[in-house]
C-alpha positions as CSV (number, residue, x, y, z in Angstrom):
1,M,-32.2,-94.1,-95.1
2,K,-33.4,-90.4,-95.0
3,S,-34.9,-88.4,-92.1
4,A,-38.4,-87.0,-92.9
5,I,-37.2,-83.7,-91.2
6,Y,-35.4,-82.6,-94.7
7,E,-38.3,-83.2,-96.7
8,K,-39.4,-80.4,-99.1
9,V,-42.7,-79.0,-100.2
10,G,-42.8,-79.0,-104.3
11,V,-44.3,-75.8,-105.4
12,K,-45.4,-75.4,-108.9
13,I,-46.1,-72.2,-110.3
14,V,-49.1,-71.9,-112.6
15,Y,-49.8,-68.8,-114.4
16,G,-53.3,-68.3,-115.7
17,A,-53.3,-66.1,-118.8
18,L,-57.0,-65.1,-119.8
19,V,-56.4,-63.4,-123.3
20,H,-59.3,-62.2,-125.8
21,K,-59.6,-63.1,-129.5
22,G,-61.0,-59.7,-130.3
23,T,-60.4,-56.0,-129.7
24,H,-64.0,-55.1,-128.2
25,E,-63.8,-53.0,-125.1
26,G,-66.8,-53.7,-122.5
27,P,-67.5,-53.8,-118.7
28,C,-64.3,-55.7,-117.9
29,R,-62.0,-54.3,-120.4
30,I,-61.2,-50.9,-121.8
31,G,-58.2,-49.9,-124.3
32,D,-57.6,-49.1,-127.8
33,K,-57.3,-51.7,-130.4
34,K,-53.4,-52.1,-130.4
35,S,-53.7,-52.5,-126.5
36,L,-56.5,-55.0,-126.6
37,S,-55.1,-57.0,-129.3
38,L,-54.3,-61.0,-128.8
39,E,-50.7,-60.6,-129.7
40,N,-50.2,-57.4,-126.9
41,E,-52.3,-59.3,-124.2
42,R,-50.2,-62.6,-124.8
43,K,-47.1,-60.5,-125.0
44,L,-47.9,-58.6,-121.6
45,A,-49.0,-62.1,-119.8
46,K,-45.4,-63.8,-120.8
47,E,-43.4,-61.1,-119.7
48,D,-45.7,-60.8,-116.5
49,F,-45.1,-64.5,-116.1
50,S,-41.5,-64.2,-116.4
51,N,-41.2,-61.5,-113.8
52,F,-43.5,-63.6,-111.4
53,V,-41.2,-66.4,-111.6
54,K,-38.2,-64.6,-110.8
55,E,-39.6,-62.8,-108.1
56,V,-41.0,-66.3,-106.5
57,E,-37.5,-67.6,-106.9
58,R,-35.7,-64.4,-105.1
59,N,-38.5,-64.6,-102.1
60,I,-39.4,-68.4,-101.4
61,N,-37.4,-70.1,-98.8
62,K,-35.5,-72.8,-100.7
63,E,-34.9,-74.3,-97.2
64,Y,-38.3,-75.8,-97.0
65,A,-39.4,-75.4,-100.6
66,E,-38.4,-77.1,-104.2
67,L,-39.6,-75.2,-107.0
68,L,-40.8,-77.2,-109.9
69,E,-41.0,-76.2,-113.5
70,P,-43.3,-73.1,-114.0
71,V,-46.2,-73.7,-116.4
72,Y,-48.0,-71.0,-118.6
73,I,-51.5,-71.8,-119.0
74,E,-53.4,-69.7,-121.8
75,Y,-57.4,-69.7,-122.3
76,F,-59.9,-67.4,-124.0
77,E,-62.8,-65.6,-123.0
78,D,-65.0,-68.6,-123.1
79,F,-63.0,-69.2,-119.4
80,I,-62.5,-72.9,-120.9
81,I,-58.9,-74.4,-120.5
82,K,-58.4,-77.0,-123.1
83,E,-57.0,-80.4,-122.1
84,S,-54.0,-79.6,-124.2
85,E,-53.0,-76.9,-121.4
86,F,-53.9,-79.2,-118.6
87,K,-51.4,-81.7,-119.7
88,K,-48.8,-79.3,-119.2
89,L,-49.3,-79.7,-115.3
90,E,-49.3,-83.3,-115.3
91,K,-45.6,-83.9,-116.2
92,D,-44.4,-83.9,-112.6
93,L,-47.5,-83.7,-110.9
94,E,-46.7,-86.7,-108.3
95,N,-44.0,-84.3,-107.0
96,V,-46.3,-81.2,-106.3
97,D,-47.4,-80.1,-103.1
98,L,-48.5,-76.8,-103.4
99,F,-50.0,-75.0,-106.7
100,L,-48.8,-71.5,-106.6
101,L,-51.2,-69.6,-108.9
102,K,-50.9,-66.4,-110.5
103,G,-54.5,-65.6,-112.4
104,R,-57.5,-67.9,-112.6
105,I,-57.1,-71.5,-113.3
106,P,-60.6,-72.7,-113.7
107,G,-60.7,-76.6,-113.2
108,I,-57.3,-76.7,-111.1
109,E,-59.5,-78.3,-108.5
110,R,-59.5,-81.8,-110.9
111,Y,-55.9,-82.5,-109.3
112,K,-56.9,-82.3,-105.6
113,K,-53.7,-80.5,-104.7
114,P,-53.6,-77.4,-102.5
115,V,-53.9,-74.0,-104.2
116,C,-52.4,-70.7,-103.0
117,M,-52.6,-67.4,-104.5
118,I,-50.7,-64.3,-103.4
119,G,-53.0,-60.8,-103.3
120,K,-54.5,-58.1,-101.4
121,G,-57.8,-59.6,-100.8
122,V,-59.9,-59.8,-104.1
123,T,-59.1,-62.9,-106.6
124,N,-56.8,-64.8,-103.9
125,V,-59.7,-64.8,-101.3
126,D,-62.3,-65.5,-103.8
127,V,-60.4,-68.7,-105.3
128,S,-59.8,-69.9,-101.8
129,A,-63.3,-69.7,-100.6
130,Y,-64.3,-71.7,-103.9
131,M,-61.5,-74.3,-103.1
132,R,-62.6,-74.8,-99.4
133,S,-66.5,-74.8,-100.3
134,R,-65.8,-77.9,-102.6
135,G,-63.6,-79.8,-99.9
136,F,-60.0,-78.6,-101.2
137,E,-57.2,-76.8,-99.9
138,G,-57.2,-73.2,-101.0
139,Y,-55.0,-70.6,-99.3
140,A,-55.2,-66.8,-99.7
141,I,-51.4,-65.6,-99.3
142,F,-50.9,-61.8,-98.3
143,D,-47.4,-61.7,-99.2
144,F,-44.3,-63.9,-99.5
145,N,-43.8,-63.7,-95.4
146,H,-47.0,-65.4,-95.4
147,L,-46.3,-67.8,-98.2
148,N,-43.2,-69.1,-96.7
149,D,-45.0,-69.5,-93.4
150,L,-47.6,-71.8,-95.1
151,I,-44.6,-73.8,-96.8
152,Y,-43.1,-74.6,-93.5
153,L,-46.2,-75.7,-92.3
154,L,-46.8,-77.5,-95.2
155,K,-43.2,-79.1,-94.9
156,V,-44.0,-80.5,-91.6
157,R,-47.2,-81.9,-92.5
158,K,-45.4,-83.6,-95.6
159,S,-42.6,-84.8,-93.2
160,I,-45.4,-86.5,-90.4
161,K,-46.8,-88.1,-93.7
162,K,-43.6,-89.4,-94.7
163,T,-42.6,-90.7,-91.3
164,K,-42.7,-94.6,-91.0
165,I,-42.4,-96.3,-87.5
166,L,-40.3,-99.1,-86.8
167,R,-42.0,-100.7,-83.6
168,I,-39.9,-103.3,-81.7
169,S,-42.4,-105.7,-79.7
170,G,-42.4,-108.6,-77.7
171,G,-46.1,-109.1,-79.4
172,E,-48.0,-107.2,-76.6
173,E,-51.1,-105.1,-78.3
174,I,-50.1,-102.2,-76.0
175,P,-47.1,-101.6,-73.9
176,W,-47.5,-102.4,-70.2
177,G,-46.0,-99.4,-68.8
178,V,-47.7,-97.0,-71.4
179,V,-51.3,-98.1,-71.8
180,S,-52.1,-94.6,-73.2
181,S,-50.1,-94.9,-76.1
182,I,-52.0,-94.8,-79.4
183,Y,-53.2,-98.1,-80.6
184,D,-55.0,-97.6,-83.6
185,F,-52.0,-97.9,-86.1
186,E,-54.2,-97.6,-89.0
187,K,-56.3,-94.7,-87.8
188,I,-52.9,-92.5,-87.6
189,K,-52.0,-93.8,-91.1
190,D,-55.4,-92.7,-92.7
191,K,-55.4,-89.6,-90.8
192,Y,-51.5,-88.5,-91.0
193,G,-50.0,-90.8,-93.5
194,T,-47.8,-92.1,-90.5
195,E,-46.9,-95.9,-90.9
196,V,-46.1,-98.2,-88.2
197,K,-44.1,-101.4,-88.9
198,T,-43.9,-104.0,-86.2
199,I,-41.2,-106.5,-85.7
200,L,-40.8,-108.9,-82.8
201,F,-37.8,-109.6,-80.8
202,D,-37.1,-112.9,-82.8
203,E,-36.4,-111.0,-85.8
204,F,-34.4,-108.1,-84.1
205,F,-32.1,-110.2,-82.0
206,G,-31.3,-112.6,-85.0
207,E,-30.3,-109.3,-87.2
208,M,-28.2,-108.2,-83.8
209,E,-26.5,-111.5,-84.1
210,E,-25.5,-110.8,-87.7
211,I,-24.5,-107.0,-86.8
212,E,-22.4,-108.1,-83.9
213,K,-20.2,-110.2,-86.4
214,K,-20.2,-108.1,-89.3
215,E,-20.1,-104.5,-87.9
216,T,-17.2,-104.6,-85.6
217,E,-15.5,-102.0,-87.2
218,E,-18.3,-99.6,-87.2
219,A,-19.0,-100.4,-83.8
220,E,-15.5,-99.3,-82.9
221,K,-15.8,-95.9,-84.8
222,I,-19.0,-95.1,-83.1
223,Y,-17.4,-96.1,-79.8
224,S,-14.2,-93.9,-80.6
225,K,-16.3,-91.3,-81.5
226,L,-18.6,-91.2,-78.4
227,V,-15.7,-91.3,-75.8
228,K,-13.4,-88.8,-77.5
229,E,-16.2,-86.2,-77.7
230,A,-17.6,-87.0,-74.1
231,V,-16.3,-84.5,-71.3
232,K,-16.1,-87.8,-68.9
233,V,-16.5,-91.5,-69.2
234,H,-17.4,-93.6,-66.3
235,M,-17.8,-97.0,-68.1
236,K,-15.3,-99.3,-69.3
237,K,-15.3,-100.5,-72.8
238,E,-16.7,-103.7,-72.5
239,D,-20.0,-102.3,-71.0
240,I,-20.4,-99.8,-73.8
241,I,-20.1,-102.0,-77.0
242,G,-23.3,-103.8,-76.5
243,S,-25.4,-100.7,-76.4
244,I,-23.7,-99.6,-79.8
245,Y,-24.4,-102.8,-81.4
246,F,-28.1,-102.3,-80.4
247,Y,-28.0,-98.9,-82.2
248,L,-26.5,-100.3,-85.2
249,T,-29.3,-103.0,-85.3
250,A,-32.2,-100.6,-85.0
251,R,-30.3,-98.7,-88.1
252,S,-29.8,-101.5,-90.2
253,L,-33.7,-102.7,-89.6
254,M,-34.9,-99.4,-90.1
255,G,-33.0,-99.3,-93.4
256,K,-34.3,-102.7,-94.5
257,F,-38.2,-101.8,-93.8
258,N,-37.7,-97.9,-95.2
259,C,-38.4,-96.6,-91.6
260,N,-37.2,-93.1,-90.3
261,A,-38.4,-93.2,-86.7
262,F,-37.9,-95.9,-83.9
263,T,-39.6,-97.3,-80.9
264,C,-38.8,-100.1,-78.3
265,S,-40.8,-101.6,-75.5
266,C,-38.8,-101.5,-72.5
267,F,-40.3,-103.6,-69.8
268,E,-41.3,-106.4,-72.2
269,L,-37.8,-106.1,-73.2
270,C,-36.4,-106.4,-70.0
271,S,-38.2,-109.5,-69.0
272,T,-36.6,-111.4,-71.7
273,Q,-33.3,-111.0,-69.9
274,I,-31.5,-110.5,-73.4
275,P,-30.5,-106.9,-72.0
276,E,-28.4,-108.3,-69.3
277,K,-26.6,-111.4,-71.7
278,K,-25.8,-108.5,-74.2
279,K,-25.2,-105.7,-72.1
280,F,-27.3,-102.9,-73.5
281,T,-30.2,-100.6,-72.5
282,P,-31.8,-98.8,-75.6
283,C,-31.4,-95.6,-74.1
284,L,-28.3,-94.8,-76.2
285,T,-30.0,-95.6,-79.4
286,H,-32.8,-92.9,-78.7
287,T,-30.4,-90.1,-78.4
288,L,-28.4,-91.1,-81.5
289,L,-31.0,-91.7,-83.6
290,K,-32.7,-88.2,-82.5
291,D,-29.6,-86.3,-83.1
292,E,-29.7,-87.6,-86.6
293,G,-33.1,-86.5,-87.1
294,F,-35.3,-89.5,-86.5
295,P,-37.6,-89.4,-83.8
296,S,-37.3,-92.3,-81.1
297,S,-39.4,-92.9,-78.3
298,C,-38.9,-95.3,-75.3
299,E,-41.5,-98.0,-74.3
300,E,-43.2,-98.2,-77.7
301,D,-44.8,-95.1,-77.0
302,I,-46.5,-93.8,-80.4
303,S,-48.4,-91.2,-78.7
304,V,-45.2,-89.2,-77.6
305,L,-43.4,-90.2,-80.7
306,L,-46.0,-88.6,-83.0
307,A,-45.7,-85.7,-80.6
308,M,-42.0,-85.6,-81.1
309,A,-41.9,-85.9,-84.5
310,I,-44.0,-82.5,-84.9
311,L,-41.6,-81.0,-82.4
312,M,-38.4,-82.0,-84.1
313,Y,-39.8,-81.0,-87.7
314,L,-41.0,-77.8,-86.5
315,S,-37.6,-76.8,-84.6
316,K,-34.9,-79.1,-86.4
317,K,-33.7,-80.2,-83.2
318,S,-33.1,-83.0,-81.2
319,S,-35.6,-83.8,-78.4
320,Y,-35.9,-84.9,-74.7
321,M,-38.8,-87.2,-73.3
322,G,-39.6,-88.3,-70.0
323,N,-42.2,-89.3,-67.2
324,P,-43.7,-85.9,-66.0
325,Y,-44.4,-85.5,-62.2
326,V,-45.9,-82.5,-60.8
327,V,-43.8,-81.0,-57.8
328,D,-45.4,-77.8,-56.8
329,K,-48.2,-75.8,-58.5
330,N,-46.0,-74.4,-61.2
331,I,-43.2,-76.8,-61.4
332,L,-42.9,-80.0,-63.9
333,R,-40.4,-82.4,-63.4
334,I,-39.4,-84.6,-66.5
335,I,-37.1,-88.1,-65.8
336,H,-35.6,-90.2,-68.7
337,D,-32.1,-91.0,-69.6
338,V,-32.6,-89.9,-73.4
339,P,-31.3,-86.5,-73.7
340,G,-30.1,-85.4,-77.3
341,I,-26.9,-84.2,-77.9
342,K,-28.1,-81.9,-80.6
343,M,-31.1,-80.4,-78.7
344,K,-29.9,-76.7,-79.4
345,G,-30.4,-77.8,-83.4
346,L,-29.2,-80.4,-85.8
347,D,-27.1,-78.1,-87.4
348,K,-25.3,-76.7,-84.3
349,E,-22.3,-77.9,-82.3
350,P,-23.0,-80.9,-80.0
351,L,-23.7,-80.2,-76.4
352,Q,-21.2,-81.1,-73.7
353,Y,-21.9,-84.9,-72.3
354,E,-20.7,-87.6,-69.9
355,I,-21.1,-91.4,-70.5
356,R,-22.7,-93.0,-67.3
357,N,-24.0,-96.7,-66.9
358,F,-27.5,-97.5,-66.5
359,T,-27.0,-100.4,-64.3
360,V,-25.3,-101.0,-60.7
361,A,-23.3,-104.0,-62.7
362,G,-22.1,-101.1,-64.8
363,W,-23.5,-101.8,-68.4
364,G,-26.0,-99.9,-70.7
365,V,-25.0,-96.6,-71.7
366,N,-26.7,-93.3,-70.3
367,I,-25.8,-90.0,-71.9
368,R,-25.9,-87.5,-69.0
369,Y,-26.4,-83.7,-69.8
370,D,-26.9,-81.2,-67.2
371,F,-29.7,-79.3,-67.9
372,S,-29.0,-76.9,-65.2
373,Q,-26.7,-74.9,-67.4
374,D,-29.8,-74.0,-69.5
375,K,-31.7,-72.1,-66.5
376,G,-34.3,-69.9,-68.0
377,E,-34.4,-71.5,-71.3
378,K,-37.9,-71.8,-73.0
379,V,-39.2,-75.4,-73.8
380,T,-42.3,-76.9,-75.3
381,L,-43.5,-80.3,-74.1
382,A,-46.1,-82.3,-75.9
383,R,-48.0,-85.6,-76.1
384,F,-50.9,-87.1,-78.2
385,D,-53.9,-88.5,-76.9
386,P,-54.5,-92.3,-77.2
387,L,-56.9,-91.6,-80.2
388,G,-54.3,-89.7,-81.9
389,E,-56.8,-86.9,-82.3
390,K,-55.5,-84.1,-79.8
391,I,-52.1,-82.9,-78.8
392,L,-51.5,-81.7,-75.3
393,V,-49.0,-78.8,-75.2
394,V,-47.2,-77.4,-72.2
395,K,-44.9,-74.4,-72.6
396,G,-42.4,-73.8,-69.6
397,E,-38.9,-72.4,-68.6
398,I,-36.0,-74.6,-67.4
399,L,-35.3,-74.2,-63.6
400,K,-32.5,-76.9,-63.2
401,G,-31.2,-80.1,-64.0
402,L,-31.3,-83.2,-61.9
403,N,-29.6,-86.5,-61.0
404,F,-26.6,-85.9,-63.6
405,N,-24.2,-88.2,-61.4
406,E,-27.0,-91.0,-60.6
407,I,-27.4,-94.5,-62.3
408,G,-30.7,-95.8,-63.5
409,C,-33.5,-94.2,-65.5
410,S,-33.0,-91.0,-63.5
411,L,-31.8,-88.1,-65.3
412,G,-34.2,-84.9,-65.3
413,V,-35.2,-81.3,-65.5
414,E,-37.4,-79.2,-63.7
415,I,-39.8,-76.8,-65.7
416,K,-41.6,-73.9,-64.5
417,V,-45.0,-74.0,-66.0
418,S,-48.2,-71.8,-65.7
419,D,-50.3,-74.2,-63.8
420,A,-48.9,-77.6,-63.2
421,M,-52.3,-78.7,-61.6
422,E,-54.2,-77.8,-64.9
423,Y,-51.5,-80.0,-66.5
424,F,-52.1,-82.6,-64.3
425,N,-55.9,-82.6,-64.9
426,K,-55.6,-82.5,-68.5
427,A,-53.3,-85.4,-68.7
428,G,-55.9,-87.8,-67.8
429,D,-57.2,-87.4,-71.5
430,F,-53.6,-87.8,-72.6
431,G,-51.3,-90.3,-70.5
432,H,-47.8,-89.9,-69.0
433,H,-44.3,-89.0,-71.2
434,L,-43.8,-85.7,-72.6
435,A,-41.5,-85.0,-75.3
436,M,-39.6,-81.6,-75.3
437,V,-37.8,-79.3,-77.4
438,Y,-36.0,-76.0,-76.7
439,G,-38.0,-73.2,-78.0
440,D,-41.6,-72.2,-77.9
441,Y,-43.6,-73.5,-80.7
442,T,-46.8,-73.2,-79.3
443,E,-48.2,-71.0,-81.8
444,K,-46.6,-72.7,-84.6
445,I,-48.4,-76.1,-83.3
446,K,-51.8,-74.3,-83.5
447,K,-51.4,-73.2,-87.0
448,L,-50.2,-76.7,-88.1
449,A,-53.2,-78.5,-86.2
450,R,-55.4,-76.3,-88.6
451,L,-53.6,-78.1,-91.7
452,M,-53.3,-81.6,-90.1
453,D,-57.2,-81.4,-88.3
454,F,-55.9,-82.2,-84.8
455,E,-57.2,-80.3,-81.6
456,V,-54.6,-78.6,-79.2
457,V,-55.1,-78.5,-75.7
458,E,-52.9,-75.9,-73.9
459,V,-51.5,-75.5,-70.6
């Protein structure tokens, strides 16, 4: 099971060499017979091709890009590329996410792949306009910094396309607690490539019965690690282990159905009384999955999950989510028991946390993180509308943490925003629950929106 956060953009360098059979001069070329000869033009083109490949290899961001085998394509002054030359591109075509051109490649649009070209504003903007006017993706790139910015955004788009959500449901069409969740799963598959696989409680808990028999050793390892790394533990082992088995079941079924994101009902699940019988809540699962790079949302909320995926893929950080409350004219309060331990970065040291019970009876694991220690830190909050066409983006600054020592779904953070009532009025088109990551990703979301064709509503 692989997190989509680590997807890379397959970049294929394609060098277009226009060479001439004759040595004539004219309005498009001047020179002596030697410099204009086919042999000399071909020699210079191949040298330039080699140098360009080396330049790209030095400057491209390999964290987000995978360089495929470069291709040299040659054609004559009839400006027609032979099929034998195009065949060179088809060896690894399924892995190509972006053609990086040096020189014109007439007919490259046949592959319906994004095309970009680096330049100062002549050929590259010409080719870009040609592609766009015909319904294809064309990008005029100024330099390698610009190229790497594009690849970064294409990487996030690809990650969203490769996201498949495992949804655990009681059979409801929409969740009782979040009727504003995205409900047309075929639409978001067509628009973004994101899939949703729904399984019912019977199948999930049938799997959990097997996990409880087979995975006792793995459950013990996870328990030991959680307890060892916690600053303080307020629970007994027997009240913790059920939540670990729930997590292992989610992981198992995500692997079985090739999923890399997760959501589970809450109110509907609670009403079955299975959580009380097995002594678990889903909260720990959401925390652990996000810390592994897998977006995971409460209450079957696909709207917040899609926004969370974008935030996580942009930032490479675990996330938080919760119910937003307007406290004052420029203060929002977010409440939910699902902080990430890797909210400062998946490759960073885990944050300090405590383990506390959710229920009065003592079971159901909550990870407790004190947001007060991050006062002044910038955050970005986001949510998609029920149609999956618009994203609400709120940037703010942490003021303090809330309810660190409380039980129930109570952990929170207060955030200073520019205008909480503006958020409130716009939220009527989006619903509740906001995903949150550390850092200001507003501008990156706006750029991504142009690539993915969704609207940004900003507060």
